[in-house]
C-alpha positions as CSV (number, residue, x, y, z in Angstrom):
1,M,0.0,0.0,0.0
2,S,1.4,3.4,-0.9
3,V,2.3,5.7,1.9
4,Y,1.0,9.3,1.9
5,T,3.1,11.4,4.3
6,G,0.4,13.7,5.7
7,E,-1.5,14.2,8.9
8,S,-0.7,12.4,12.1
9,R,-3.1,10.1,13.9
10,G,-4.2,12.8,16.2
11,E,-4.9,15.2,13.4
12,L,-6.8,12.6,11.4
13,L,-8.9,11.7,14.4
14,A,-9.7,15.3,15.1
15,W,-10.8,15.8,11.5
16,L,-13.0,12.7,11.6
17,N,-14.7,13.7,14.9
18,E,-15.4,17.1,13.4
19,L,-16.7,15.7,10.1
20,L,-18.8,12.8,11.5
21,A,-20.0,14.5,14.8
22,P,-21.7,13.5,17.1
23,N,-19.9,10.2,16.4
24,V,-16.7,9.8,18.5
25,I,-13.7,8.0,16.9
26,T,-10.9,7.3,19.3
27,K,-8.7,4.9,17.3
28,V,-7.5,4.7,13.7
29,E,-8.2,1.0,13.9
30,E,-11.9,1.6,14.0
31,C,-11.7,2.5,10.3
32,G,-11.1,-1.2,9.6
33,K,-14.8,-1.8,9.9
34,G,-15.4,0.1,6.7
35,V,-18.1,2.4,8.1
36,I,-15.9,5.5,8.5
37,Y,-14.5,5.2,5.0
38,C,-18.1,5.0,3.6
39,Q,-19.1,8.1,5.6
40,V,-16.1,10.1,4.4
41,L,-16.9,9.3,0.8
42,D,-20.6,10.0,1.3
43,S,-19.7,13.4,2.7
44,I,-18.2,14.2,-0.7
45,Y,-20.8,12.7,-3.1
46,G,-23.8,12.2,-0.9
47,D,-25.0,9.1,-2.9
48,L,-23.7,6.1,-0.9
49,P,-26.5,3.7,0.3
50,M,-25.8,4.5,3.9
51,Q,-28.9,2.6,5.1
52,R,-27.2,-0.6,4.0
53,V,-23.9,0.2,5.8
54,K,-23.5,-1.8,9.1
55,V,-22.8,1.2,11.4
56,N,-22.1,-0.9,14.4
57,A,-20.5,-3.9,12.7
58,K,-18.9,-6.4,15.0
59,M,-18.2,-9.4,12.8
60,E,-15.8,-9.7,10.0
61,Y,-18.4,-10.6,7.4
62,E,-20.2,-7.3,8.3
63,Y,-16.9,-5.4,7.7
64,L,-16.6,-7.1,4.3
65,E,-20.2,-6.0,3.4
66,N,-19.2,-2.4,4.2
67,F,-16.1,-2.5,2.1
68,K,-18.1,-3.9,-0.8
69,I,-20.3,-0.8,-0.7
70,L,-17.2,1.3,-0.6
71,Q,-15.6,-0.5,-3.6
72,K,-18.8,0.0,-5.6
73,A,-18.7,3.7,-4.8
74,F,-15.1,3.9,-6.0
75,A,-16.0,2.2,-9.2
76,K,-19.1,4.5,-9.8
77,H,-17.1,7.6,-9.4
78,R,-14.0,6.3,-11.3
79,I,-11.7,6.6,-8.3
80,D,-8.5,4.9,-9.3
81,K,-7.4,3.6,-5.9
82,P,-7.3,-0.1,-5.0
83,V,-9.0,-0.9,-1.7
84,L,-7.0,-3.8,-0.2
85,V,-9.7,-5.1,2.0
86,E,-7.8,-8.0,3.4
87,R,-5.1,-5.6,4.8
88,L,-7.7,-3.3,6.4
89,V,-10.3,-5.5,8.1
90,K,-10.1,-7.2,11.5
91,Q,-7.8,-10.2,11.6
92,Q,-8.2,-11.5,15.1
93,S,-11.8,-12.8,15.4
94,S,-10.8,-16.5,15.1
95,S,-8.0,-15.9,17.7
96,L,-10.6,-14.5,20.1
97,Q,-12.8,-17.6,19.9
98,E,-9.8,-19.9,20.2
99,L,-8.8,-18.1,23.4
100,C,-12.3,-18.4,24.8
101,Y,-12.2,-22.2,24.0
102,T,-8.7,-22.6,25.5
103,E,-9.8,-20.9,28.7
104,R,-12.8,-23.1,29.2
105,V,-10.8,-26.3,28.5
106,L,-7.8,-25.5,30.6
107,F,-9.7,-23.9,33.4
108,P,-13.2,-25.4,33.7
109,D,-13.4,-24.2,37.4
110,P,-14.0,-20.4,37.3
111,T,-12.1,-20.1,40.7
112,S,-9.0,-21.5,39.1
113,T,-9.1,-19.5,35.9
114,P,-6.4,-16.7,35.7
115,T,-9.0,-14.4,34.1
116,C,-7.2,-11.4,35.3
117,A,-4.5,-12.2,32.7
118,I,-6.7,-13.6,30.0
119,A,-9.6,-11.0,29.9
120,P,-7.4,-8.0,29.1
121,A,-5.9,-9.9,26.2
122,M,-9.3,-10.9,24.9
123,S,-10.6,-7.3,25.0
124,T,-7.5,-6.3,23.1
125,L,-8.1,-8.9,20.4
126,T,-11.8,-8.0,20.0
127,D,-11.4,-4.9,18.0
128,R,-7.9,-5.1,16.6
129,C,-7.7,-4.0,13.0
130,K,-4.5,-3.3,11.3
131,M,-3.4,0.2,12.4
132,Q,-0.6,1.0,10.0
133,D,-2.6,0.0,6.9
134,N,-5.6,1.9,8.0
135,L,-3.5,4.9,8.9
136,E,-2.1,5.0,5.4
137,F,-5.5,4.5,3.7
138,L,-7.0,7.2,6.0
139,Q,-4.2,9.6,5.1
140,W,-5.1,9.0,1.4
141,M,-8.8,9.5,2.1
142,K,-8.1,12.8,3.8
143,K,-6.0,14.0,0.8
144,F,-8.8,12.9,-1.5
145,W,-11.4,14.6,0.6
146,D,-9.4,17.9,0.7
147,S,-9.3,17.8,-3.1
148,N,-12.9,16.9,-3.8
149,S,-15.1,18.0,-0.9
150,R,-17.7,20.6,-1.8
151,G,-17.4,22.3,1.6
152,E,-21.0,21.5,2.6
153,E,-21.9,20.5,6.1
154,Y,-22.3,16.7,6.5
155,N,-25.0,15.3,8.8
156,A,-23.6,11.8,9.5
157,L,-26.3,10.9,12.0
158,E,-29.1,11.7,9.5
159,R,-27.5,9.8,6.7
160,T,-27.3,6.6,8.8
161,G,-31.0,6.9,9.9
162,G,-30.1,8.2,13.4
163,I,-27.7,5.3,14.2
164,A,-24.5,6.5,15.8
165,H,-21.2,4.6,16.3
166,S,-21.5,2.4,19.4
167,T,-18.6,2.9,21.9
168,S,-20.3,1.7,25.1
169,A,-20.3,-1.7,26.7
170,P,-23.3,-4.1,26.2
171,S,-26.4,-3.0,28.2
172,G,-26.7,-6.4,29.8
173,S,-23.3,-6.0,31.5
174,R,-24.3,-2.5,32.8
175,N,-27.5,-3.9,34.3
176,V,-25.6,-6.7,36.0
177,S,-23.1,-4.2,37.4
178,S,-25.8,-1.9,38.8
179,G,-27.6,-4.8,40.3
180,V,-24.5,-6.0,42.1
181,R,-23.7,-2.5,43.4
182,A,-27.2,-2.1,44.7
183,A,-27.0,-5.5,46.5
184,A,-23.7,-4.6,48.0
185,T,-25.1,-1.4,49.6
186,R,-28.6,-2.7,50.6
187,P,-29.1,-2.8,54.4
188,I,-29.4,-6.3,55.9
189,G,-31.5,-6.9,59.0
190,G,-31.9,-3.2,59.7
191,A,-28.1,-2.6,59.8
192,G,-26.5,0.2,57.9
193,P,-24.7,-0.2,54.5
194,R,-21.7,-2.6,54.7
195,A,-18.7,-1.8,52.5
196,P,-17.6,-4.9,50.5
197,S,-14.2,-6.3,51.3
198,A,-11.4,-6.0,48.7
199,A,-11.7,-9.7,47.9
200,S,-15.5,-9.5,47.3
201,A,-15.1,-6.5,45.1
202,A,-12.4,-8.2,43.0
203,Q,-14.6,-11.3,42.6
204,V,-17.6,-9.2,41.6
205,Q,-15.5,-7.4,39.0
206,L,-14.2,-10.7,37.7
207,L,-17.7,-12.2,37.4
208,N,-19.0,-9.0,35.6
209,G,-16.1,-9.3,33.1
210,Q,-16.9,-13.0,32.4
211,I,-20.6,-12.2,31.9
212,Q,-19.8,-9.4,29.5
213,E,-17.3,-11.5,27.6
214,M,-19.8,-14.4,27.2
215,Q,-22.5,-12.1,26.0
216,A,-20.3,-10.6,23.3
217,T,-19.2,-14.0,22.2
218,C,-22.7,-15.4,22.1
219,E,-24.0,-12.4,20.1
220,G,-21.2,-12.8,17.5
221,L,-21.8,-16.6,17.2
222,E,-25.6,-16.1,16.7
223,K,-25.0,-13.6,13.9
224,E,-22.6,-16.0,12.2
225,R,-25.1,-18.8,12.6
226,D,-28.0,-16.7,11.0
227,F,-25.7,-15.5,8.2
228,Y,-24.7,-19.0,7.1
229,F,-28.2,-20.5,7.7
230,A,-29.6,-17.9,5.3
231,K,-27.1,-19.0,2.6
232,L,-27.9,-22.7,3.0
233,R,-31.6,-21.9,2.9
234,S,-31.1,-20.0,-0.4
235,I,-29.2,-23.0,-1.8
236,E,-32.0,-25.3,-0.7
237,L,-34.7,-23.3,-2.5
238,I,-32.6,-23.0,-5.7
239,V,-31.9,-26.8,-5.8
240,G,-35.5,-27.6,-5.0
241,D,-36.9,-25.5,-7.8
242,R,-34.4,-26.9,-10.3
243,I,-34.9,-30.5,-9.5
244,N,-38.6,-30.3,-10.0
245,L,-38.4,-29.0,-13.5
246,D,-39.7,-31.2,-16.3
247,G,-37.1,-32.4,-18.9
248,I,-34.1,-31.9,-16.7
249,D,-31.0,-33.9,-17.6
250,P,-30.8,-37.1,-15.5
251,A,-27.1,-36.4,-14.6
252,E,-28.0,-33.0,-13.4
253,R,-30.9,-34.4,-11.4
254,D,-28.6,-36.9,-9.7
255,T,-26.2,-34.1,-8.8
256,L,-29.0,-32.0,-7.3
257,A,-30.2,-35.0,-5.4
258,K,-26.8,-35.4,-3.9
259,I,-26.7,-31.7,-2.9
260,Q,-30.1,-32.2,-1.2
261,E,-28.7,-35.2,0.6
262,V,-25.9,-33.2,2.0
263,L,-28.2,-30.3,3.0
264,Y,-30.6,-32.6,4.9
265,Q,-27.9,-34.9,6.5
266,T,-28.0,-34.9,10.3
267,E,-25.9,-36.2,13.1
268,D,-26.7,-38.8,15.7
269,G,-28.9,-37.3,18.4
270,F,-30.1,-34.4,16.3
271,E,-33.8,-33.9,16.0
272,V,-35.6,-31.2,13.8
273,P,-38.1,-29.3,16.0
274,D,-41.7,-30.1,15.1
275,G,-43.3,-27.4,13.0
276,E,-40.3,-25.1,13.2
277,E,-39.6,-23.4,10.0
278,L,-38.2,-19.9,9.5
279,P,-40.2,-17.7,7.2
280,L,-38.6,-16.5,4.0
281,E,-37.6,-12.9,3.9
282,D,-37.5,-10.8,0.8
283,E,-34.1,-9.3,1.3
284,D,-32.4,-7.0,-1.2
285,E,-29.0,-7.1,0.4
286,E,-26.0,-8.5,-1.5
287,T,-23.9,-11.0,0.4
288,F,-20.6,-12.7,-0.4
């Protein structure tokens, strides 16, 4: 990737926060989700489909969808600049899940888990996009913006339908934390509030961190599950429509039957829930 010697990280972040207010960008690595690049280009041309941009993307496939929108905009406006997506997007999602799995296998007893050492590493892996590549691409975007911006005020919040960049922790973890604090200060048996010991406070903090970590992991896995299920469902419908056509070649019919066999194959102990079938949704979104 070519290097443009320009603004520093601090100057670029100050520019982004002014351009995309009230969104707050604190790290260059956040650009690796693709949202910020789309917003910068939209502030110039005003024609990007921002309603399709995943503003609060958390999974790598969502980042890729954002970059696909960006690449289409580059092609539409004849911008001769390669977007090297694989060098910009998050690279550590698999490592995070491997670390979760390793922790559960090696330390099944929560009291014996050295979470104080593992949890900070996991939070670091969660949002680690490549800083240097994003810095260089953002420097180029700033130079392009300086040359092509019409100087009009850009309403980033309005263009995304009122959705702002999320920088706070999951709401579930906040509720758990507030509940624990209330329980710690509630009078017992008419007595006054009792201050928790240092050991109790440390254990509460440890448990809150584990809960927040599990919620984030489960949310990500559910999104991945739904994403790939939708793909398999689309394949199932295409194969089903094709195999029922009259006059289809026997060899092709056999191939389609084998595909159906793979789709419907189950493992021992698996049972399809009675009457459970997801309704089809008429989605206009493009996927990979």
